[in-house]
N, C-alpha and C positions, 0 to 999 in steps of 0.2 A: 504494500500500500504506500503510495507516495506521501511525503511529509505534509504537503498542503491538504490533501484529502483527510489525513489523520487529524490534523489540527482543526479542520472544519468539523469533523465528526465530534471531537471533544468539545468544541464551542457549542455545537447544537445540543449536545447532551447537557452541558452546564446551563445553557439558557432554558432548556426544558425543565430541569430540576428547580431552578430558581423561579420559573414561572408557575410551577405547580405548588410550591411551598405556601403561598398565601391561601390557596384554595383549601389545603389541608388544615391550616390553622383556622380558617373561617368555619370549617365543618365541625370543629370542636367547640365553638362558642354556642351558647344557647340563644337561639333567635326568638324574640318575642314580637308579637304583632302589636301595633299600637291600639289602644282602646278608644276607638273612634266614637262610639255611642255612649261612652261614660258621661260626657258632659251633657248629653241630651236627656238624661234620665231625670225624672222629677224626684222631689224629696220623698214622696209617698212610695215610689218604686224602690228607692234606696233603703227606706225604712223597712219595707216588706222583705227585701232581700236579707237585711240584717236580722230580722225576726226568723226567717227561714234558716239562716245559718246558725243562729242560736239554738233553735229547736233541733237541728241536725246534730250539733255538738252535744247537746243534752242527751239525745237518743244514743249517740255513740258512747258517751260516758256510762249510761245505764246498762247498755249491752256489755260493756267491759266488766262491770260490777257483777253481772249475773253469771259469769264464767267461774266455776269453782276452782280452787287451788288444788293441784294434784297432791295426793297423799305421799307419794314417793317421787323423788327427783329423777327426771329422765336422764339416763346415762347412755349415750350412743356408743361408747366404747366398752360396754358391759361384757359382751361376748368375746371380745378380743383380749381381755386381760386374763 
């Protein structure tokens, strides 16, 4: 392979790697969409959503309390010892 062709191949490979790097970094960030309709909501709608969230949280808390504690602690390595 001639020297000029080899240099060109190395340059193309380097440019490709540098060009792909920002795409990889952008894929790791969490993309969030802007809340467009948040400002258009009325106070009644916001209050209703807050009440729904509070009721949901309370139901979640009650459901967690109804789960009984196990009498024996679970040991996943029990059979291997």
